[in-house]
N, C-alpha and C positions, 0 to 999 in steps of 0.2 A: 601520476605518482603511484608507485606500487607500495602497498602496506598490508598488514594483516590486522583484522579486527575480530572480536568475539561478539556475536549477536545473540540476543535472546531468541529462543526457538520460534516464538510467535512473530517476531520481527523478520527473521530469516524466511519464514513461510510466506509472509506478506510480500516482502521484496522479491522473493523468487517468483511468486505468481505474477507480480507486476512486470518483472523483467520478461517473463515468458510471454505474457499478453502483448507486450510492446515489441517483442523480438529484439531485445537488447541484452547486453551482458549484465551480470549482477552488479558489478562496479558502476556501470553507467546508470543503472536504476537507482542505486543508493545515492549517487551524485545528484540525479534529477530530483529525487524526493527531498533531499536535504535543501537543495536550492529553492524548491517550491515552498517548503516549510519556512525557510528564511524570509521569503517574500510575503507570506501570509500575514494579514493584520493580527497583531497580538491580542486584540479584543475579541477576535472570532473564537467562540468556543468550539471544541471538537463536536462533530455532528453526532457521534454516538450511534450511528446507524449500522455500523459493521461490528459484529461481535464474534468471538470465538466460542463455538458450542462445545458441549461436553465430549464430543468425539474428535475435537481438534480441527474442525473445519470452520472457515469463516462463513457467517450467514448474515443476512439482513435482519437486524433486530426487529422483533415483533412478528416476523413472517416465517422464520426458520427456512427461508429459501436460501439455497447455497449460493455463495458468491463465486461466479465463474470468471475465467480469464477474460471472456468477452466483456463482462461487466467492468472489470478493472480497466481494460483498454478504453472502453467508452467513457468511464468516469475520468480517466487520466487525460483525455483529450479536451475535457472542459477547462476553460481558462480559469485560473485563480485570480479572483478580483480583489 
Protein backbone atom coordinates (compact mmCIF):
# COMPACT_ATOMS: atom_id res chain seq x y z
CA UNK A 1 0.00 0.00 0.00
CA UNK A 2 1.35 3.40 -0.90
CA UNK A 3 0.85 6.27 1.57
CA UNK A 4 2.57 9.37 2.90
CA UNK A 5 3.53 9.86 6.53
CA UNK A 6 5.33 12.56 8.48
CA UNK A 7 8.02 11.21 10.83
CA UNK A 8 9.83 12.95 13.64
CA UNK A 9 13.43 13.63 12.63
CA UNK A 10 14.89 11.22 15.19
CA UNK A 11 12.54 8.45 14.04
CA UNK A 12 13.45 9.07 10.41
CA UNK A 13 17.18 8.95 11.26
CA UNK A 14 16.79 5.66 13.11
CA UNK A 15 14.62 4.00 10.45
CA UNK A 16 16.89 5.26 7.70
CA UNK A 17 19.99 3.79 9.42
CA UNK A 18 18.10 0.54 10.05
CA UNK A 19 17.02 0.31 6.40
CA UNK A 20 20.53 1.03 5.15
CA UNK A 21 22.09 -1.55 7.49
CA UNK A 22 19.66 -4.22 6.35
CA UNK A 23 19.72 -3.26 2.67
CA UNK A 24 15.99 -2.60 2.46
CA UNK A 25 13.71 0.25 1.52
CA UNK A 26 12.51 2.76 4.07
CA UNK A 27 8.95 1.46 3.76
CA UNK A 28 10.04 -2.14 4.35
CA UNK A 29 12.05 -1.06 7.40
CA UNK A 30 9.09 0.80 8.90
CA UNK A 31 6.83 -2.21 8.29
CA UNK A 32 9.33 -4.59 9.90
CA UNK A 33 9.88 -2.39 12.95
CA UNK A 34 6.14 -1.89 13.50
CA UNK A 35 5.54 -5.65 13.24
CA UNK A 36 8.36 -6.34 15.72
CA UNK A 37 6.95 -3.74 18.13
CA UNK A 38 3.52 -5.28 17.76
CA UNK A 39 4.88 -8.71 18.77
CA UNK A 40 6.99 -7.46 21.71
CA UNK A 41 5.59 -8.20 25.17
CA UNK A 42 3.86 -5.14 26.60
CA UNK A 43 5.51 -5.59 29.98
CA UNK A 44 8.98 -5.29 28.45
CA UNK A 45 10.41 -1.84 29.26
CA UNK A 46 12.48 -0.08 26.60
CA UNK A 47 16.15 -0.88 26.97
CA UNK A 48 17.21 2.74 27.19
CA UNK A 49 20.64 1.78 25.82
CA UNK A 50 20.46 3.92 22.68
CA UNK A 51 20.42 7.69 23.09
CA UNK A 52 20.59 10.67 20.74
CA UNK A 53 23.59 12.83 21.64
CA UNK A 54 23.84 16.62 21.47
CA UNK A 55 25.25 16.39 17.91
CA UNK A 56 22.27 14.39 16.64
CA UNK A 57 24.03 11.02 16.49
CA UNK A 58 22.77 7.85 18.10
CA UNK A 59 25.15 6.52 20.75
CA UNK A 60 25.19 3.68 23.26
CA UNK A 61 24.20 5.20 26.59
CA UNK A 62 26.97 5.50 29.14
CA UNK A 63 29.73 4.94 26.58
CA UNK A 64 29.30 7.70 23.97
CA UNK A 65 30.28 5.05 21.39
CA UNK A 66 28.54 5.84 18.08
CA UNK A 67 25.82 3.47 16.91
CA UNK A 68 26.96 2.12 13.56
CA UNK A 69 24.92 0.57 10.76
CA UNK A 70 26.74 -2.70 11.47
CA UNK A 71 25.48 -2.59 15.07
CA UNK A 72 21.93 -1.94 13.89
CA UNK A 73 22.14 -4.90 11.51
CA UNK A 74 23.54 -7.19 14.22
CA UNK A 75 20.91 -6.14 16.76
CA UNK A 76 18.09 -6.43 14.22
CA UNK A 77 19.05 -10.05 13.57
CA UNK A 78 18.46 -10.94 17.23
CA UNK A 79 15.10 -12.64 17.67
CA UNK A 80 12.42 -10.78 19.57
CA UNK A 81 11.34 -13.04 22.42
